[in-house]
C-alpha positions as CSV (number, residue, x, y, z in Angstrom):
1,X,111.2,77.4,83.2
2,X,113.4,79.9,84.4
3,X,116.8,78.8,86.2
4,X,118.3,80.2,89.3
5,X,121.8,81.0,87.4
6,X,119.5,83.6,84.9
7,X,119.3,85.9,88.5
8,X,122.8,85.1,89.4
9,X,123.9,88.3,87.6
10,X,121.0,90.5,89.5
11,X,121.8,89.3,93.0
12,X,125.3,90.4,91.9
13,X,125.3,93.7,90.9
14,X,122.2,94.0,93.5
15,X,125.3,93.4,96.3
16,X,128.0,95.3,94.7
17,X,125.1,98.3,94.8
18,X,123.9,97.4,98.0
19,X,127.5,97.6,99.2
20,X,128.2,101.3,97.5
21,X,125.5,102.6,98.7
22,X,126.0,101.1,102.4
23,X,129.6,102.9,102.7
24,X,128.1,105.6,101.0
25,X,125.0,105.9,103.7
26,X,127.4,105.7,106.4
27,X,129.4,108.4,105.4
28,X,126.9,110.7,105.3
29,X,125.7,109.9,109.0
30,X,122.8,107.9,108.1
31,X,122.4,103.8,109.0
32,X,124.6,101.8,106.4
33,X,121.6,99.0,106.5
34,X,119.1,101.3,104.9
35,X,122.0,102.6,102.4
36,X,122.4,98.6,101.7
37,X,118.8,98.1,100.7
38,X,118.5,100.9,99.0
39,X,121.3,100.1,96.5
40,X,120.2,96.4,96.5
41,X,116.8,96.5,95.6
42,X,117.2,99.5,93.8
43,X,120.3,99.4,92.2
44,X,121.1,103.0,90.0
45,X,117.7,104.8,91.9
46,X,119.0,104.0,95.2
47,X,122.8,105.3,94.4
48,X,120.8,109.0,93.3
49,X,119.0,109.0,95.8
50,X,121.8,108.3,98.7
51,X,124.1,110.7,96.7
52,X,121.0,113.6,96.6
53,X,120.1,113.1,100.2
54,X,121.9,115.8,102.5
55,X,124.4,114.8,105.3
56,X,122.2,113.8,108.2
57,X,124.1,116.8,110.3
58,X,123.0,119.3,107.7
59,X,119.2,117.6,107.4
60,X,118.8,117.5,111.2
61,X,119.3,121.2,111.5
62,X,116.4,122.0,109.3
63,X,113.1,121.5,109.8
64,X,110.6,119.7,106.9
65,X,111.1,117.2,104.4
66,X,113.7,117.7,102.0
67,X,113.3,117.6,98.1
68,X,114.4,114.2,97.8
69,X,111.9,112.9,100.2
70,X,109.3,114.9,98.9
71,X,109.8,113.4,95.6
72,X,110.2,109.7,97.0
73,X,106.4,110.1,98.8
74,X,105.1,111.8,95.3
75,X,106.9,108.7,93.2
76,X,105.6,106.3,96.0
77,X,101.9,107.4,95.5
78,X,101.8,107.8,91.9
79,X,102.7,104.5,92.0
80,X,100.4,103.0,94.2
81,X,97.8,104.7,92.1
82,X,98.7,103.6,88.9
83,X,98.8,99.7,90.6
84,X,95.4,100.8,91.9
85,X,94.0,102.2,88.8
86,X,95.1,98.8,87.0
87,X,94.3,96.4,89.2
88,X,90.5,98.0,89.5
89,X,90.6,97.9,85.5
90,X,91.2,94.1,85.7
91,X,88.7,93.6,87.7
92,X,86.1,95.3,85.9
93,X,86.5,92.9,82.7
94,X,85.7,89.8,84.9
């Protein structure tokens, strides 16, 4: 059984990344709360997404989705399809 102490470093890194992403997200004109969750839940990947994101004022001038948003959509759909594949595959062996 894994103790709670094993998760402490992960939580500390998540909080540090969350605060860093929150500050960067706020400087770009977005919600600091969503920036914190990007950093806390996705760590370095969240930081990369926030660094690649355009400032809100620049984004509001454009119509349509940004490149980062399209990448996130494709990654999300791909992840869901992979999960669905493995769930259906595991159900077929029962």
